[in-house]
All heavy atoms as an XYZ file, in Angstrom:
609
protein
N      14.456     -4.511     -0.752
C      13.539     -5.615     -0.933
C      13.268     -5.780     -2.403
O      12.961     -4.823     -3.104
C      12.222     -5.327     -0.184
C      11.110     -6.254     -0.494
S       9.504     -5.805      0.192
C       9.783     -6.076      1.919
N      13.314     -7.002     -2.861
C      12.971     -7.311     -4.239
C      11.442     -7.421     -4.294
O      10.861     -8.357     -3.789
C      13.609     -8.636     -4.676
C      13.325     -8.982     -6.110
O      12.375     -8.510     -6.702
N      14.164     -9.824     -6.674
N      10.795     -6.430     -4.903
C       9.348     -6.354     -4.897
C       8.679     -7.495     -5.640
O       7.577     -7.887     -5.297
C       8.855     -5.004     -5.430
O       9.346     -4.852     -6.763
C       9.287     -3.878     -4.588
N       9.354     -8.072     -6.627
C       8.732     -9.181     -7.354
C       8.737    -10.448     -6.508
O       7.923    -11.347     -6.747
C       9.455     -9.411     -8.682
O      10.780     -9.806     -8.449
N       9.601    -10.554     -5.526
C       9.661    -11.720     -4.657
C       8.956    -11.509     -3.330
O       8.766    -12.459     -2.595
C      11.117    -12.126     -4.420
C      11.815    -12.581     -5.669
C      13.269    -12.934     -5.407
O      13.819    -12.607     -4.364
N      13.882    -13.618     -6.358
N       8.591    -10.295     -3.012
C       7.890    -10.041     -1.751
C       6.492    -10.650     -1.822
O       5.781    -10.494     -2.818
C       7.782     -8.537     -1.508
N       6.130    -11.334     -0.746
C       4.803    -11.951     -0.724
C       3.726    -10.901     -0.502
O       4.023     -9.799     -0.001
C       4.735    -13.017      0.380
O       4.769    -12.357      1.660
N       2.501    -11.264     -0.818
C       1.361    -10.365     -0.545
C       1.338    -10.057      0.946
O       1.047     -8.921      1.354
C       0.064    -10.996     -0.975
C      -0.137    -10.990     -2.463
O       0.744    -10.467     -3.217
O      -1.168    -11.535     -2.931
N       1.637    -11.050      1.783
C       1.597    -10.857      3.234
C       2.610     -9.813      3.675
O       2.299     -8.971      4.516
C       1.875    -12.211      3.917
C       1.722    -12.154      5.413
C       1.918    -13.530      6.051
O       1.200    -14.470      5.698
O       2.837    -13.615      6.909
N       3.813     -9.868      3.111
C       4.836     -8.880      3.448
C       4.399     -7.476      3.022
O       4.565     -6.510      3.774
C       6.146     -9.199      2.752
C       6.855    -10.423      3.344
C       8.044    -10.818      2.501
O       7.861    -11.182      1.326
O       9.151    -10.762      3.037
N       3.823     -7.368      1.855
C       3.355     -6.068      1.356
C       2.213     -5.556      2.237
O       2.150     -4.369      2.552
C       2.914     -6.199     -0.103
C       4.011     -6.606     -1.029
S       5.329     -5.396     -1.155
C       4.572     -4.258     -2.260
N       1.333     -6.453      2.648
C       0.216     -6.032      3.518
C       0.723     -5.551      4.860
O       0.179     -4.576      5.431
C      -0.785     -7.194      3.706
S      -1.778     -7.500      2.256
N       1.772     -6.179      5.391
C       2.372     -5.731      6.649
C       2.943     -4.336      6.519
O       2.826     -3.493      7.422
C       3.431     -6.692      7.122
C       2.906     -7.846      7.932
C       3.986     -8.577      8.728
N       5.050     -9.090      7.869
C       5.065    -10.301      7.376
N       4.080    -11.132      7.566
N       6.075    -10.717      6.620
N       3.580     -4.058      5.398
C       4.142     -2.715      5.168
C       3.031     -1.705      5.104
O       3.077     -0.644      5.734
C       4.969     -2.675      3.865
C       6.229     -3.509      4.000
C       5.325     -1.222      3.478
C       6.989     -3.755      2.717
N       1.961     -2.012      4.389
C       0.821     -1.099      4.287
C       0.176     -0.907      5.630
O      -0.154      0.239      6.044
C      -0.184     -1.608      3.222
C       0.449     -1.527      1.846
C      -1.492     -0.814      3.286
C      -0.304     -2.257      0.755
N       0.012     -1.987      6.416
C      -0.608     -1.876      7.751
C       0.230     -0.977      8.651
O      -0.329     -0.240      9.478
C      -0.739     -3.273      8.369
N       1.529     -1.010      8.484
C       2.412     -0.166      9.318
C       2.313      1.297      8.962
O       2.767      2.172      9.734
N       1.746      1.611      7.816
C       1.683      3.010      7.351
C       0.343      3.659      7.613
O       0.191      4.862      7.361
C       1.987      3.072      5.847
N      -0.639      2.908      8.108
C      -1.950      3.477      8.366
C      -2.225      3.447      9.860
O      -1.553      2.721     10.603
C      -3.068      2.747      7.589
C      -3.132      1.272      7.967
C      -2.861      2.902      6.076
C      -4.272      0.513      7.302
N      -3.221      4.227     10.321
C      -3.517      4.211     11.760
C      -3.837      2.810     12.287
O      -4.470      2.007     11.595
C      -4.779      5.103     11.860
C      -4.685      6.001     10.650
C      -4.054      5.169      9.581
N      -3.387      2.541     13.496
C      -3.541      1.203     14.055
C      -4.993      0.741     14.127
O      -5.284     -0.429     13.892
C      -2.941      1.158     15.467
C      -1.436      1.201     15.466
C      -0.902      0.910     16.859
C       0.549      1.202     17.011
N       1.450      0.514     16.189
N      -5.915      1.642     14.394
C      -7.311      1.244     14.482
C      -7.851      0.764     13.129
O      -8.694     -0.110     13.070
C      -8.210      2.318     15.085
C      -8.469      3.489     14.203
C      -9.458      4.422     14.869
C      -9.893      5.477     13.880
N     -10.947      6.307     14.383
N      -7.340      1.330     12.038
C      -7.757      0.913     10.712
C      -7.209     -0.472     10.359
O      -7.829     -1.242      9.645
C      -7.317      1.914      9.664
N      -6.010     -0.774     10.898
C      -5.364     -2.032     10.573
C      -5.504     -3.103     11.642
O      -4.875     -4.134     11.568
C      -3.880     -1.766     10.298
N      -6.314     -2.821     12.668
C      -6.372     -3.730     13.815
C      -6.777     -5.170     13.478
O      -6.344     -6.080     14.091
C      -7.248     -3.158     14.916
C      -8.711     -3.341     14.729
C      -9.501     -2.863     15.920
C     -10.987     -3.054     15.651
N     -11.808     -2.502     16.658
N      -7.607     -5.324     12.454
C      -7.994     -6.686     12.049
C      -7.070     -7.265     11.003
O      -7.328     -8.335     10.485
N      -6.007     -6.543     10.671
C      -5.096     -6.975      9.656
C      -5.453     -6.363      8.295
O      -6.514     -5.795      8.105
N      -4.518     -6.446      7.401
C      -4.683     -5.910      6.054
C      -4.541     -7.071      5.086
O      -3.593     -7.826      5.170
C      -3.645     -4.796      5.755
C      -3.723     -4.363      4.301
C      -3.852     -3.603      6.678
N      -5.535     -7.199      4.177
C      -5.487     -8.246      3.175
C      -5.614     -7.647      1.780
O      -6.197     -6.571      1.623
C      -6.662     -9.223      3.399
C      -6.641     -9.961      4.709
C      -7.833    -10.913      4.811
N      -9.087    -10.370      4.309
C      -9.936     -9.601      5.030
N      -9.656     -9.291      6.270
N     -11.077     -9.178      4.471
N      -5.115     -8.337      0.778
C      -5.166     -7.822     -0.594
C      -6.565     -7.507     -1.097
O      -6.771     -6.574     -1.869
C      -4.529     -8.926     -1.462
C      -3.629     -9.635     -0.521
C      -4.325     -9.592      0.832
N      -7.576     -8.220     -0.609
C      -8.929     -8.039     -1.079
C      -9.653     -6.854     -0.422
O     -10.771     -6.508     -0.809
C      -9.779     -9.306     -0.865
C      -9.961     -9.651      0.593
O      -9.016     -9.446      1.397
O     -11.039    -10.136      0.957
N      -8.989     -6.156      0.489
C      -9.595     -5.043      1.183
C      -9.603     -3.761      0.344
O      -8.646     -3.468     -0.394
C      -8.890     -4.776      2.503
C      -9.005     -5.914      3.493
S      -8.129     -5.579      5.009
C      -9.519     -5.279      6.096
N     -10.690     -3.016      0.504
C     -10.819     -1.696     -0.146
C     -10.026     -0.691      0.678
O     -10.128     -0.670      1.909
C     -12.290     -1.302     -0.161
O     -12.421      0.078     -0.386
N      -9.234      0.136     -0.018
C      -8.435      1.133      0.707
C      -9.352      2.105      1.464
O      -9.153      2.359      2.654
C      -7.569      1.911     -0.268
C      -6.426      1.133     -0.875
C      -5.768      1.936     -1.987
C      -5.396      0.751      0.182
N     -10.347      2.613      0.802
C     -11.208      3.634      1.405
C     -12.316      3.029      2.264
O     -12.522      3.434      3.415
C     -11.777      4.534      0.319
C     -10.665      5.447     -0.231
C     -10.993      5.945     -1.655
N      -9.876      6.601     -2.292
C      -8.883      5.973     -2.936
N      -8.882      4.671     -3.024
N      -7.904      6.654     -3.484
N     -13.017      2.032      1.734
C     -14.127      1.433      2.431
C     -13.755      0.623      3.632
O     -14.321      0.790      4.707
N     -12.810     -0.302      3.488
C     -12.416     -1.190      4.609
C     -11.429     -0.573      5.559
O     -11.481     -0.787      6.762
C     -11.840     -2.522      4.075
C     -12.848     -3.347      3.291
O     -14.056     -3.302      3.667
O     -12.448     -4.020      2.335
N     -10.457      0.181      4.996
C      -9.373      0.698      5.812
C      -9.488      2.184      6.123
O      -8.695      2.699      6.910
C      -8.034      0.429      5.111
C      -7.699     -1.064      4.904
C      -6.428     -1.216      4.091
C      -7.615     -1.787      6.250
N     -10.423      2.871      5.491
C     -10.597      4.306      5.748
C      -9.430      5.161      5.310
O      -9.178      6.207      5.898
N      -8.735      4.709      4.261
C      -7.576      5.473      3.782
C      -8.050      6.720      3.039
O      -8.800      6.657      2.076
C      -6.729      4.581      2.851
C      -5.619      5.374      2.167
C      -6.118      3.425      3.632
N      -7.582      7.864      3.547
C      -7.855      9.139      2.857
C      -6.576      9.552      2.110
O      -5.612      8.781      2.071
C      -8.298     10.214      3.858
C      -7.261     10.508      4.933
O      -6.089     10.068      4.830
O      -7.621     11.189      5.907
N      -6.581     10.736      1.516
C      -5.424     11.133      0.716
C      -4.152     11.245      1.534
O      -3.078     10.878      1.067
C      -5.723     12.461     -0.011
O      -6.034     13.477      0.923
N      -4.258     11.698      2.768
C      -3.074     11.800      3.632
C      -2.519     10.420      3.980
O      -1.312     10.189      3.897
C      -3.424     12.566      4.899
C      -2.271     12.852      5.853
C      -1.185     13.663      5.162
C      -2.760     13.592      7.081
N      -3.406      9.498      4.329
C      -2.974      8.131      4.622
C      -2.395      7.460      3.381
O      -1.408      6.716      3.487
C      -4.124      7.315      5.170
N      -2.960      7.739      2.236
C      -2.412      7.165      0.992
C      -0.993      7.646      0.731
O      -0.125      6.842      0.385
C      -3.339      7.500     -0.194
C      -2.876      6.917     -1.529
C      -2.877      5.384     -1.522
C      -3.766      7.431     -2.669
N      -0.741      8.908      0.939
C       0.625      9.440      0.759
C       1.579      8.832      1.770
O       2.726      8.540      1.464
C       0.637     10.959      0.836
C       0.037     11.646     -0.357
S       0.850     11.205     -1.946
C      -0.323     10.054     -2.661
N       1.097      8.559      2.996
C       1.909      7.880      3.988
C       2.281      6.486      3.505
O       3.422      6.063      3.613
C       1.156      7.822      5.312
O       1.916      7.152      6.265
N       1.300      5.787      2.956
C       1.560      4.429      2.401
C       2.594      4.521      1.297
O       3.526      3.745      1.236
C       0.226      3.806      1.883
C      -0.691      3.498      3.030
C       0.535      2.567      1.017
C      -2.117      3.119      2.588
N       2.440      5.499      0.400
C       3.368      5.661     -0.720
C       4.791      5.934     -0.210
O       5.762      5.335     -0.679
C       2.902      6.767     -1.677
C       3.957      7.121     -2.702
C       1.600      6.354     -2.353
N       4.932      6.830      0.783
C       6.250      7.122      1.342
C       6.898      5.872      1.941
O       8.084      5.604      1.695
C       6.179      8.203      2.445
C       5.943      9.588      1.945
C       4.975     10.377      2.562
C       6.645     10.133      0.910
C       4.732     11.682      2.147
C       6.428     11.428      0.479
C       5.488     12.188      1.091
N       6.141      5.129      2.706
C       6.680      3.926      3.337
C       7.040      2.878      2.303
O       8.101      2.256      2.384
C       5.686      3.374      4.387
C       6.131      2.005      4.903
C       5.532      4.345      5.562
N       6.197      2.683      1.316
C       6.506      1.725      0.253
C       7.770      2.106     -0.484
O       8.598      1.242     -0.817
C       5.325      1.569     -0.699
C       4.146      0.783     -0.150
C       2.944      0.927     -1.083
C       4.491     -0.665      0.051
N       7.913      3.388     -0.757
C       9.119      3.831     -1.468
C      10.348      3.551     -0.627
O      11.353      3.044     -1.111
C       9.031      5.320     -1.806
C      10.224      5.800     -2.616
C      10.025      7.213     -3.098
O       9.727      8.097     -2.258
O      10.223      7.415     -4.301
N      10.255      3.833      0.676
C      11.386      3.607      1.573
C      11.720      2.143      1.728
O      12.888      1.745      1.672
C      11.041      4.192      2.947
C      12.130      4.029      3.992
C      11.707      4.574      5.327
O      11.349      5.766      5.404
O      11.725      3.805      6.310
N      10.707      1.306      1.882
C      10.948     -0.128      2.146
C      11.272     -0.924      0.902
O      11.953     -1.942      0.992
C       9.699     -0.738      2.819
C       9.339     -0.131      4.127
C      10.056     -0.751      5.255
C       9.530     -0.167      6.570
N      10.256     -0.591      7.689
N      10.743     -0.523     -0.248
C      10.949     -1.315     -1.460
C      11.901     -0.696     -2.448
O      12.366     -1.389     -3.359
C       9.602     -1.575     -2.167
O       9.099     -0.329     -2.671
C       8.581     -2.216     -1.252
N      12.160      0.596     -2.338
C      13.058      1.252     -3.265
C      12.427      1.646     -4.589
O      13.131      2.069     -5.493
N      11.109      1.513     -4.714
C      10.473      1.925     -5.970
C      10.448      3.419     -6.093
O      10.559      4.157     -5.113
C       9.017      1.375     -6.081
C       8.145      1.977     -5.006
C       9.009     -0.119     -6.041
C       6.666      1.845     -5.267
N      10.259      3.902     -7.304
C      10.062      5.337     -7.557
C       8.582      5.593     -7.485
O       7.897      5.605     -8.513
C      10.647      5.717     -8.910
C      10.335      7.183     -9.289
O      10.047      7.981     -8.370
O      10.344      7.504    -10.478
N       8.077      5.777     -6.285
C       6.639      5.940     -6.078
C       6.105      7.207     -6.704
O       4.978      7.243     -7.189
C       6.328      5.917     -4.600
N       6.878      8.256     -6.724
C       6.373      9.523     -7.214
C       6.190      9.551     -8.716
O       5.434     10.338     -9.238
C       7.247     10.683     -6.729
C       7.116     10.853     -5.235
C       8.089     10.327     -4.410
C       6.004     11.423     -4.690
C       7.945     10.433     -3.031
C       5.868     11.545     -3.324
C       6.850     11.037     -2.498
N       6.815      8.637     -9.390
C       6.570      8.474    -10.824
C       5.230      7.786    -11.116
O       4.813      7.698    -12.249
N       4.610      7.272    -10.034
C       3.369      6.525    -10.187
C       2.240      7.072     -9.312
O       1.309      6.347     -8.952
C       3.624      5.057     -9.821
C       4.541      4.392    -10.808
C       4.903      3.002    -10.359
N       5.724      2.379    -11.366
C       6.965      2.645    -11.588
N       7.592      3.554    -10.854
N       7.662      2.017    -12.506
N       2.339      8.323     -8.942
C       1.345      8.908     -8.035
C      -0.058      8.736     -8.587
O      -1.000      8.399     -7.854
C       1.675     10.393     -7.740
C       0.516     11.074     -7.043
C       2.930     10.511     -6.901
N      -0.243      8.981     -9.889
C      -1.586      8.852    -10.480
C      -2.126      7.436    -10.302
O      -3.319      7.257    -10.016
C      -1.563      9.205    -11.974
C      -1.334     10.680    -12.210
O      -1.565     11.494    -11.300
O      -0.937     11.048    -13.335
N      -1.282      6.438    -10.451
C      -1.727      5.065    -10.269
C      -2.121      4.802     -8.816
O      -3.123      4.142     -8.551
C      -0.633      4.084    -10.718
N      -1.315      5.312     -7.874
C      -1.650      5.128     -6.456
C      -2.968      5.817     -6.116
O      -3.780      5.264     -5.381
C      -0.534      5.644     -5.566
C       0.624      4.686     -5.428
C       1.864      5.005     -5.975
C       0.482      3.474     -4.763
C       2.926      4.144     -5.863
C       1.563      2.601     -4.652
C       2.784      2.931     -5.188
N      -3.170      7.020     -6.620
C      -4.410      7.756     -6.345
C      -5.617      6.996     -6.890
O      -6.690      6.976     -6.280
C      -4.337      9.188     -6.904
C      -5.696      9.875     -6.864
C      -3.301      9.999     -6.132
N      -5.474      6.344     -8.034
C      -6.560      5.609     -8.641
C      -6.792      4.230     -8.022
O      -7.810      3.603     -8.266
C      -6.307      5.443    -10.151
N      -5.862      3.769     -7.197
C      -5.966      2.442     -6.590
C      -7.214      2.345     -5.716
O      -7.530      3.254     -4.960
C      -4.728      2.126     -5.757
N      -7.906      1.249     -5.859
C      -9.152      0.998     -5.101
C      -8.928      0.006     -3.951
O      -9.579      0.107     -2.937
C     -10.220      0.420     -6.035
C     -10.560      1.297     -7.223
C     -11.714      2.212     -6.956
O     -12.574      1.859     -6.132
O     -11.753      3.290     -7.534
N      -7.999     -0.907     -4.127
C      -7.815     -1.974     -3.152
C      -6.337     -2.122     -2.798
O      -5.447     -1.578     -3.457
C      -8.326     -3.305     -3.718
O      -7.497     -3.728     -4.775
N      -6.101     -2.892     -1.739
C      -4.742     -3.205     -1.343
C      -4.048     -3.959     -2.475
O      -2.878     -3.715     -2.764
C      -4.749     -4.017     -0.030
C      -3.363     -4.502      0.298
C      -5.313     -3.181      1.120
N      -4.781     -4.847     -3.138
C      -4.191     -5.589     -4.283
C      -3.725     -4.653     -5.378
O      -2.692     -4.897     -6.020
C      -5.199     -6.601     -4.820
N      -4.480     -3.581     -5.624
C      -4.077     -2.585     -6.640
C      -2.740     -1.972     -6.253
O      -1.850     -1.799     -7.113
C      -5.139     -1.479     -6.784
C      -6.439     -1.928     -7.363
O      -6.457     -3.022     -8.011
O      -7.441     -1.233     -7.168
N      -2.581     -1.632     -4.986
C      -1.329     -1.023     -4.509
C      -0.181     -2.000     -4.688
O       0.901     -1.649     -5.163
C      -1.462     -0.570     -3.050
C      -0.112     -0.147     -2.473
C      -2.478      0.563     -2.936
N      -0.415     -3.262     -4.303
C       0.621     -4.289     -4.452
C       1.011     -4.425     -5.931
O       2.225     -4.514     -6.241
C       0.139     -5.634     -3.862
C      -0.003     -5.517     -2.363
C       1.072     -6.762     -4.261
C      -0.710     -6.689     -1.687
N       0.063     -4.416     -6.833
C       0.371     -4.524     -8.266
C       1.214     -3.354     -8.743
O       2.142     -3.530     -9.534
C      -0.906     -4.593     -9.096
C      -1.628     -5.921     -8.942
O      -0.999     -6.919     -8.520
O      -2.828     -5.977     -9.281
N       0.890     -2.148     -8.285
C       1.652     -0.956     -8.651
C       3.094     -1.100     -8.208
O       4.046     -0.813     -8.960
C       1.010      0.329     -8.091
C      -0.369      0.549     -8.724
C       1.929      1.547     -8.311
C      -1.226      1.536     -7.941
N       3.295     -1.529     -6.986
C       4.637     -1.703     -6.445
C       5.398     -2.774     -7.213
O       6.552     -2.569     -7.573
C       4.597     -2.054     -4.947
C       5.964     -2.442     -4.429
C       4.031     -0.893     -4.124
N       4.752     -3.853     -7.527
C       5.405     -4.939     -8.286
C       5.801     -4.530     -9.667
O       6.794     -5.023    -10.214
C       4.526     -6.179     -8.296
C       4.477     -6.823     -6.910
C       4.130     -8.261     -6.991
N       4.280     -8.846     -5.672
C       3.337     -9.488     -5.033
N       2.176     -9.681     -5.595
N       3.551     -9.985     -3.835
N       5.045     -3.628    -10.260
C       5.403     -3.120    -11.594
C       6.547     -2.127    -11.504
O       7.138     -1.788    -12.510
C       4.215     -2.473    -12.279
C       3.205     -3.481    -12.782
C       2.101     -2.834    -13.498
N       1.050     -2.476    -12.521
C       0.218     -1.472    -12.617
N       0.272     -0.653    -13.649
N      -0.673     -1.267    -11.691
N       6.853     -1.705    -10.258
C       7.851     -0.778     -9.869
C       8.847     -0.308    -10.747
O       9.559      0.546    -10.832
């Protein structure tokens, strides 16, 4: 997947697929807080990182610090796009 051409909606679907269904039941949007709205803990964040790396081909482990500091879904999308 070309991450610069992937829509926010596509990226949100990937993230929703990496977190527990109950957290994503209302959908995932860029404006959502990872921890507050989606209940993402460190384990769920690493799951998101693994899935994003697999689906987009980015080198996620070179950006672990950025992912850990991410506050929102939009932050994660920005990190991937800078890929």
